[in-house]
TISELUM-748446 format. One record per atom (N, C-alpha, C, CB): x, y, z; residue in three letters. Coordinates in steps of 0.05 Angstrom, whole numbers, padded with zeros to 5 digits, always signed. Glycine has a CB too. Layout:
XYZALA;...
END
This chain:
-00599+00307-01431MET;-00609+00305-01411MET;-00607+00274-01400MET;-00633+00316-01416MET;-00606+00251-01429ALA;-00595+00224-01418ALA;-00578+00206-01411ALA;-00600+00215-01422ALA;-00588+00183-01389SER;-00562+00173-01365SER;-00558+00151-01382SER;-00569+00163-01326SER;-00526+00141-01372VAL;-00529+00115-01377VAL;-00526+00103-01351VAL;-00511+00104-01396VAL;-00539+00087-01337LEU;-00539+00098-01308LEU;-00520+00062-01296LEU;-00585+00108-01291LEU;-00495+00062-01306PRO;-00484+00017-01303PRO;-00479+00007-01269PRO;-00438+00008-01322PRO;-00488-00011-01272SER;-00480-00027-01244SER;-00457-00030-01234SER;-00486-00052-01244SER;-00450-00018-01214SER;-00427-00021-01213SER;-00409-00013-01178SER;-00420-00005-01239SER;-00393-00032-01161PRO;-00389-00022-01133PRO;-00398+00001-01126PRO;-00366-00021-01126PRO;-00378+00025-01152ALA;-00369+00040-01141ALA;-00394+00071-01147ALA;-00338+00038-01151ALA;-00421+00046-01155ARG;-00445+00071-01167ARG;-00467+00058-01166ARG;-00443+00084-01200ARG;-00464+00039-01149GLU;-00508+00030-01132GLU;-00518+00034-01143GLU;-00529+00041-01109GLU;-00551+00032-01147ILE;-00569+00044-01147ILE;-00597+00036-01141ILE;-00567+00053-01165ILE;-00603+00042-01119VAL;-00619+00017-01105VAL;-00642+00035-01109VAL;-00612+00005-01070VAL;-00673+00022-01112GLY;-00686+00052-01115GLY;-00701+00044-01149GLY;-00655+00085-01114GLY;-00722+00073-01149ARG;-00730+00084-01161ARG;-00708+00104-01170ARG;-00750+00088-01151ARG;-00710+00100-01201VAL;-00694+00129-01229VAL;-00719+00130-01234VAL;-00668+00122-01265VAL;-00714+00167-01229THR;-00742+00181-01238THR;-00721+00191-01266THR;-00761+00213-01211THR;-00741+00187-01289VAL;-00743+00196-01317VAL;-00768+00221-01321VAL;-00749+00168-01335VAL;-00755+00249-01330GLY;-00764+00267-01322GLY;-00779+00268-01357GLY;-00742+00290-01307GLY;-00788+00291-01347VAL;-00810+00292-01384VAL;-00773+00303-01399VAL;-00855+00337-01389VAL;-00777+00301-01432ALA;-00754+00302-01437ALA;-00734+00287-01432ALA;-00749+00318-01433ALA;-00743+00249-01416ASP;-00707+00251-01414ASP;-00707+00226-01417ASP;-00688+00261-01385ASP;-00681+00203-01401LEU;-00690+00177-01417LEU;-00668+00163-01395LEU;-00684+00175-01457LEU;-00665+00146-01388GLN;-00643+00132-01368GLN;-00648+00105-01377GLN;-00647+00136-01331GLN;-00618+00097-01375VAL;-00617+00068-01380VAL;-00597+00053-01365VAL;-00612+00063-01407VAL;-00599+00025-01359SER;-00580+00020-01337SER;-00577-00001-01329SER;-00583+00031-01317SER;-00560-00026-01327SER;-00556-00059-01320SER;-00567-00053-01291SER;-00518-00076-01322SER;-00568-00041-01279ASP;-00566-00053-01245ASP;-00589-00056-01241ASP;-00553-00034-01219ASP;-00587-00082-01223PRO;-00619-00107-01219PRO;-00630-00100-01202PRO;-00619-00139-01211PRO;-00615-00067-01178HIS;-00641-00070-01164HIS;-00663-00040-01160HIS;-00630-00081-01133HIS;-00651-00032-01195ALA;-00676-00008-01197ALA;-00699-00026-01212ALA;-00666+00026-01220ALA;-00710+00001-01208HIS;-00733+00008-01221HIS;-00736+00030-01242HIS;-00748+00014-01203HIS;-00739+00034-01256ILE;-00734+00066-01281ILE;-00773+00068-01285ILE;-00707+00054-01329ILE;-00773+00094-01273ILE;-00807+00104-01272ILE;-00808+00131-01275ILE;-00825+00097-01242ILE;-00824+00132-01298THR;-00840+00164-01315THR;-00873+00166-01297THR;-00847+00156-01363THR;-00875+00191-01296HIS;-00896+00191-01285HIS;-00906+00219-01309HIS;-00895+00192-01249HIS;-00929+00226-01312ALA;-00943+00248-01327ALA;-00947+00246-01358ALA;-00929+00272-01323ALA;-00951+00214-01358LEU;-00942+00209-01396LEU;-00974+00212-01401LEU;-00924+00169-01412LEU;-00993+00242-01408GLY;-01002+00242-01421GLY;-01006+00237-01454GLY;-01002+00253-01412GLY;-01019+00262-01463SER;-00993+00254-01489SER;-00974+00250-01495SER;-00988+00261-01501SER;-00954+00249-01473CYS;-00927+00256-01479CYS;-00918+00216-01486CYS;-00907+00278-01444CYS;-00902+00191-01492ILE;-00902+00174-01505ILE;-00880+00151-01483ILE;-00895+00185-01535ILE;-00876+00147-01459GLY;-00859+00136-01452GLY;-00845+00098-01465GLY;-00869+00140-01427GLY;-00829+00096-01469VAL;-00822+00083-01487VAL;-00789+00063-01466VAL;-00818+00107-01517VAL;-00800+00037-01467THR;-00787+00014-01453THR;-00771+00009-01467THR;-00800-00008-01446THR;-00753-00007-01465VAL;-00737-00036-01479VAL;-00725-00039-01463VAL;-00719-00039-01504VAL;-00719-00077-01457TYR;-00710-00085-01433TYR;-00697-00110-01451TYR;-00734-00090-01405TYR;-00669-00117-01443ASP;-00651-00141-01457ASP;-00656-00160-01433ASP;-00614-00133-01465ASP;-00666-00189-01425PRO;-00668-00204-01413PRO;-00659-00222-01408PRO;-00678-00206-01414PRO;-00630-00218-01431VAL;-00594-00229-01421VAL;-00586-00217-01407VAL;-00570-00230-01439VAL;-00581-00192-01422ALA;-00555-00171-01405ALA;-00571-00151-01386ALA;-00533-00147-01431ALA;-00601-00168-01384ARG;-00620-00151-01353ARG;-00604-00129-01359ARG;-00616-00163-01313ARG;-00615-00105-01383VAL;-00608-00072-01381VAL;-00634-00067-01399VAL;-00572-00058-01397VAL;-00639-00050-01385ALA;-00664-00021-01390ALA;-00669-00008-01390ALA;-00678-00013-01386ALA;-00684+00007-01409GLY;-00681+00028-01405GLY;-00715+00046-01407GLY;-00656+00034-01424GLY;-00710+00063-01412MET;-00747+00086-01411MET;-00743+00118-01423MET;-00761+00095-01366MET;-00747+00119-01434LEU;-00750+00151-01454LEU;-00786+00156-01449LEU;-00739+00146-01502LEU;-00779+00179-01440HIS;-00810+00197-01437HIS;-00803+00229-01461HIS;-00815+00212-01389HIS;-00816+00223-01482PHE;-00822+00236-01502PHE;-00847+00255-01507PHE;-00822+00219-01517PHE;-00840+00287-01518MET;-00866+00298-01514MET;-00871+00303-01537MET;-00869+00321-01497MET;-00857+00312-01558LEU;-00866+00319-01594LEU;-00856+00295-01608LEU;-00849+00350-01610LEU;-00873+00282-01626PRO;-00854+00269-01656PRO;-00845+00282-01661PRO;-00861+00259-01680PRO;-00831+00308-01675SER;-00810+00302-01689SER;-00791+00333-01681SER;-00820+00294-01723SER;-00764+00334-01686GLY;-00749+00359-01668GLY;-00742+00366-01696GLY;-00720+00353-01642GLY;-00749+00365-01719ARG;-00738+00362-01750ARG;-00747+00397-01764ARG;-00760+00328-01770ARG;-00775+00406-01742ASP;-00783+00437-01735ASP;-00769+00462-01716ASP;-00807+00434-01722ASP;-00755+00450-01701ASN;-00733+00458-01687ASN;-00700+00433-01675ASN;-00751+00469-01663ASN;-00688+00435-01689GLU;-00664+00420-01701GLU;-00644+00434-01669GLU;-00653+00433-01743GLU;-00648+00451-01669GLU;-00625+00460-01653GLU;-00644+00453-01618GLU;-00613+00501-01663GLU;-00664+00444-01610LYS;-00666+00436-01593LYS;-00676+00411-01587LYS;-00672+00449-01586LYS;-00675+00397-01622ALA;-00659+00364-01612ALA;-00645+00364-01614ALA;-00660+00340-01619ALA;-00631+00380-01632ARG;-00598+00377-01610ARG;-00586+00374-01586ARG;-00586+00393-01609ARG;-00595+00393-01574ALA;-00598+00397-01546ALA;-00605+00383-01523ALA;-00609+00410-01545ALA;-00629+00380-01537ASN;-00641+00343-01515ASN;-00664+00330-01540ASN;-00670+00353-01468ASN;-00647+00298-01538PRO;-00655+00292-01572PRO;-00677+00267-01561PRO;-00621+00278-01599PRO;-00692+00267-01521ALA;-00713+00252-01512ALA;-00737+00273-01516ALA;-00709+00242-01482ALA;-00724+00302-01510MET;-00747+00323-01532MET;-00764+00306-01543MET;-00732+00341-01562MET;-00759+00300-01566PHE;-00771+00281-01592PHE;-00774+00245-01590PHE;-00748+00287-01621PHE;-00793+00240-01607GLY;-00788+00210-01608GLY;-00773+00207-01638GLY;-00820+00189-01605GLY;-00781+00220-01657ASP;-00750+00220-01667ASP;-00733+00224-01675ASP;-00743+00215-01673ASP;-00721+00236-01652THR;-00687+00241-01641THR;-00672+00218-01611THR;-00688+00280-01625THR;-00710+00224-01597GLY;-00692+00198-01571GLY;-00703+00166-01570GLY;-00698+00209-01532GLY;-00726+00164-01595VAL;-00718+00132-01599VAL;-00691+00127-01596VAL;-00725+00121-01626VAL;-00682+00129-01615PRO;-00659+00114-01629PRO;-00635+00134-01608PRO;-00658+00117-01673PRO;-00646+00141-01589GLN;-00616+00154-01573GLN;-00623+00125-01549GLN;-00618+00200-01554GLN;-00637+00130-01549LEU;-00655+00105-01521LEU;-00651+00078-01537LEU;-00701+00111-01512LEU;-00637+00080-01557PHE;-00631+00040-01564PHE;-00601+00033-01572PHE;-00652+00025-01598PHE;-00592+00064-01577ARG;-00553+00064-01577ARG;-00558+00055-01554ARG;-00529+00094-01578ARG;-00567+00080-01524LEU;-00555+00076-01501LEU;-00553+00046-01482LEU;-00566+00095-01489LEU;-00575+00027-01489ALA;-00575+00008-01488ALA;-00560-00008-01495ALA;-00588+00006-01493ALA;-00554-00009-01515TYR;-00531-00019-01533TYR;-00503-00016-01531TYR;-00533-00010-01556TYR;-00496+00000-01522GLU;-00469+00011-01507GLU;-00478-00004-01477GLU;-00464+00053-01505GLU;-00489-00011-01466LEU;-00494-00029-01446LEU;-00496-00068-01445LEU;-00516-00017-01439LEU;-00499-00067-01471GLY;-00504-00094-01479GLY;-00524-00102-01482GLY;-00497-00109-01468GLY;-00544-00087-01490ALA;-00569-00096-01512ALA;-00567-00114-01524ALA;-00576-00083-01531ALA;-00572-00117-01552VAL;-00580-00136-01571VAL;-00616-00131-01575VAL;-00571-00169-01558VAL;-00611-00125-01596LYS;-00635-00113-01620LYS;-00654-00133-01614LYS;-00627-00112-01658LYS;-00640-00157-01624ASP;-00661-00173-01624ASP;-00677-00182-01610ASP;-00657-00186-01630ASP;-00656-00187-01580ARG;-00675-00198-01561ARG;-00683-00175-01542ARG;-00662-00221-01545ARG;-00694-00145-01557LEU;-00699-00127-01539LEU;-00738-00124-01545LEU;-00677-00097-01547LEU;-00743-00126-01503VAL;-00770-00129-01501VAL;-00787-00107-01504VAL;-00776-00141-01480VAL;-00793-00091-01530VAL;-00804-00059-01524VAL;-00843-00045-01514VAL;-00796-00044-01557VAL;-00838-00034-01504CYS;-00864-00024-01491CYS;-00871-00003-01499CYS;-00864-00021-01466CYS;-00910+00012-01491ALA;-00890+00037-01490ALA;-00932+00054-01476ALA;-00867+00051-01538ALA;-00938+00073-01474ALA;-00955+00078-01467ALA;-00958+00109-01455ALA;-00960+00059-01455ALA;-00980+00116-01463GLY;-00976+00145-01464GLY;-00992+00150-01482GLY;-00950+00156-01469GLY;-00980+00179-01495GLY;-00996+00176-01508GLY;-01035+00184-01526GLY;-00987+00165-01498GLY;-01030+00204-01497ALA;-01068+00208-01497ALA;-01080+00230-01499ALA;-01082+00201-01471ALA;-01100+00244-01506GLU;-01123+00261-01527GLU;-01120+00282-01495GLU;-01167+00240-01542GLU;-01113+00288-01473VAL;-01126+00295-01442VAL;-01130+00326-01449VAL;-01102+00290-01409VAL;-01115+00342-01471MET;-01127+00366-01478MET;-01149+00367-01488MET;-01117+00377-01493MET;-01171+00395-01485ASN;-01190+00391-01501ASN;-01180+00420-01505ASN;-01220+00380-01492ASN;-01169+00402-01533ASP;-01164+00436-01558ASP;-01182+00424-01584ASP;-01117+00444-01575ASP;-01205+00405-01576CYS;-01222+00407-01594CYS;-01207+00391-01630CYS;-01229+00442-01593CYS;-01192+00371-01621GLY;-01178+00352-01638GLY;-01162+00382-01659GLY;-01205+00325-01658GLY;-01151+00397-01642GLN;-01140+00425-01669GLN;-01096+00404-01667GLN;-01141+00488-01642GLN;-01098+00397-01644PHE;-01066+00397-01649PHE;-01064+00361-01646PHE;-01043+00420-01619PHE;-01073+00347-01628LYS;-01072+00320-01627LYS;-01051+00307-01623LYS;-01082+00312-01644LYS;-01027+00320-01605ILE;-01005+00315-01610ILE;-00995+00293-01595ILE;-00992+00334-01608ILE;-01026+00281-01575GLY;-01019+00247-01566GLY;-01022+00232-01587GLY;-01039+00233-01543GLY;-01038+00238-01610THR;-01038+00216-01639THR;-01022+00220-01655THR;-01061+00216-01658THR;-01005+00246-01654ARG;-00978+00236-01676ARG;-00956+00240-01661ARG;-00973+00256-01706ARG;-00955+00240-01635ASN;-00939+00217-01614ASN;-00941+00191-01625ASN;-00952+00214-01582ASN;-00956+00172-01621ARG;-00964+00168-01635ARG;-00956+00147-01660ARG;-00966+00187-01635ARG;-00969+00162-01679THR;-00960+00161-01711THR;-00935+00155-01711THR;-00962+00188-01729THR;-00907+00181-01695ILE;-00890+00169-01707ILE;-00872+00162-01678ILE;-00877+00188-01732ILE;-00883+00133-01673LEU;-00881+00108-01650LEU;-00876+00097-01674LEU;-00907+00096-01626LEU;-00900+00089-01685ARG;-00912+00071-01698ARG;-00890+00065-01726ARG;-00943+00081-01703ARG;-00892+00094-01744GLN;-00870+00097-01773GLN;-00850+00088-01749GLN;-00864+00135-01794GLN;-00828+00099-01739LEU;-00810+00085-01726LEU;-00804+00070-01733LEU;-00812+00080-01710LEU;-00824+00045-01721PHE;-00810+00022-01707PHE;-00819+00002-01735PHE;-00825+00011-01669PHE;-00836+00016-01753TRP;-00848-00001-01775TRP;-00820-00003-01792TRP;-00877+00013-01793TRP;-00812+00035-01793LYS;-00790+00020-01814LYS;-00759+00013-01796LYS;-00782+00046-01844LYS;-00755+00008-01778ASN;-00732-00013-01766ASN;-00737-00032-01753ASN;-00715-00004-01752ASN;-00759-00048-01759ASN;-00760-00068-01759ASN;-00770-00079-01727ASN;-00736-00073-01771ASN;-00780-00066-01721ILE;-00780-00061-01685ILE;-00807-00072-01682ILE;-00778-00024-01670ILE;-00823-00095-01662LEU;-00845-00101-01656LEU;-00852-00092-01616LEU;-00847-00133-01667LEU;-00870-00077-01618LEU;-00880-00077-01595LEU;-00890-00094-01578LEU;-00892-00066-01597LEU;-00863-00104-01555ALA;-00888-00134-01536ALA;-00910-00128-01531ALA;-00882-00146-01506ALA;-00922-00097-01513ALA;-00947-00091-01511ALA;-00956-00066-01501ALA;-00957-00107-01498ALA;-00965-00039-01504ASP;-00974-00014-01499ASP;-00995-00012-01493ASP;-00971+00001-01513ASP;-01004+00007-01475GLU;-01030+00018-01470GLU;-01021+00052-01480GLU;-01042+00012-01433GLU;-01035+00052-01504THR;-01027+00076-01513THR;-01058+00092-01513THR;-01010+00074-01542THR;-01070+00118-01522GLY;-01094+00138-01531GLY;-01101+00133-01504GLY;-01120+00132-01559GLY;-01124+00143-01512GLY;-01144+00135-01496GLY;-01150+00176-01488GLY;-01132+00107-01467GLY;-01153+00186-01460THR;-01155+00202-01445THR;-01140+00208-01419THR;-01173+00201-01443THR;-01136+00189-01405ILE;-01106+00193-01384ILE;-01093+00187-01387ILE;-01100+00187-01365ILE;-01080+00191-01360SER;-01053+00199-01349SER;-01047+00178-01342SER;-01049+00219-01328SER;-01024+00176-01342ARG;-01014+00143-01339ARG;-00983+00139-01325ARG;-01012+00127-01372ARG;-00978+00129-01313THR;-00938+00129-01295THR;-00939+00104-01300THR;-00928+00136-01254THR;-00911+00105-01304MET;-00907+00074-01325MET;-00869+00078-01312MET;-00915+00080-01378MET;-00870+00040-01305GLN;-00848+00039-01289GLN;-00839+00015-01302GLN;-00851+00039-01259GLN;-00810+00012-01303ILE;-00797-00013-01307ILE;-00785-00029-01289ILE;-00782-00011-01322ILE;-00778-00057-01284ASN;-00757-00063-01262ASN;-00736-00088-01272ASN;-00774-00074-01232ASN;-00717-00069-01273ILE;-00693-00081-01284ILE;-00690-00098-01279ILE;-00674-00074-01282ILE;-00691-00115-01260ALA;-00683-00151-01251ALA;-00696-00164-01272ALA;-00696-00165-01218ALA;-00724-00166-01275ASP;-00740-00177-01290ASP;-00753-00164-01320ASP;-00758-00182-01271ASP;-00754-00142-01318GLY;-00770-00135-01345GLY;-00795-00130-01339GLY;-00772-00156-01366GLY;-00810-00125-01313ARG;-00830-00125-01312ARG;-00838-00107-01321ARG;-00837-00130-01297ARG;-00867-00094-01329VAL;-00866-00063-01336VAL;-00891-00064-01332VAL;-00855-00051-01365VAL;-00901-00027-01312THR;-00925-00030-01300THR;-00946-00007-01306THR;-00919-00032-01273THR;-00973-00006-01298ILE;-00974+00021-01316ILE;-00997+00031-01288ILE;-00988+00019-01358ILE;-00989+00042-01277ARG;-01016+00062-01254ARG;-01024+00088-01260ARG;-01005+00069-01220ARG;-01057+00088-01259HIS;-01072+00102-01275HIS;-01081+00111-01239HIS;-01094+00085-01303HIS;-01091+00133-01234LYS;-01105+00142-01213LYS;-01122+00117-01193LYS;-01125+00164-01226LYS;-01094+00110-01180GLY;-01079+00091-01165GLY;-01088+00061-01160GLY;-01077+00102-01142GLY;-01081+00058-01189GLN;-01090+00026-01193GLN;-01072+00027-01211GLN;-01121+00015-01203GLN;-01051+00000-01197GLU;-01034-00006-01226GLU;-01039-00038-01230GLU;-00994+00001-01224GLU;-01024-00034-01264THR;-01041-00059-01276THR;-01005-00070-01288THR;-01076-00050-01308THR;-01007-00087-01305LEU;-00979-00099-01314LEU;-00988-00106-01335LEU;-00963-00120-01300LEU;-00964-00089-01354LEU;-00972-00092-01383LEU;-00960-00108-01389LEU;-00970-00073-01401LEU;-00934-00117-01380TRP;-00911-00143-01397TRP;-00902-00153-01357TRP;-00868-00122-01430TRP;-00903-00182-01371SER;-00881-00191-01356SER;-00885-00217-01372SER;-00881-00191-01321SER;-00850-00233-01370ALA;-00834-00253-01377ALA;-00845-00275-01372ALA;-00811-00253-01368ALA;
END
C-alpha cells in the first residue's frame, strides 16, 4: 500500500496526502503535507531530507511481522520491522540521503485498558528504537508513550512536523 508521490507537472499534488493505518507515503511535492490520524498504540515515523526536499511518513500498527510473514510481505507498512526499512528505501529512491535525514516519531501510547497484558504501544516503541540503534539513526524529535491518541503531519516544503491532540496543535520539529 506504499506510495511514492513524485513532484511532476503530470501529477501535481496540492494539499494533504493522507497515510492510513498500516500505510506509508513518500513525496517530493513541495506543496503537499503528509498526515496520519489515530496514532494510539500505532507509531507514525517521518523522514525528511532538507536538501532533496523529500519527505515520507509511515503509520505502523505492530512491532514485528515475524509471526505472520505472509501479512508482512503483503503489507510491509503494517509492521515496524518491515515498514521502517521500506520508508527509508522509498525516500532514497526520490533522492534522500541517509546522513541528511531528519527523523521524528509519534504514537506508541497505551490507549487500551488491557491491564498491561499486550502493551502494543510499548512493544512498538521498543522495536523502533532497536531498528534505529542497529542502523545508527537518531530521532530528531519524538512524542511517544503516554495514553493519548495523536495526529501527525509533515510539511514537505520545510520538513516541519506537528502533532495534534484534542484540537490543540504543537510543533514537534522545525528547521
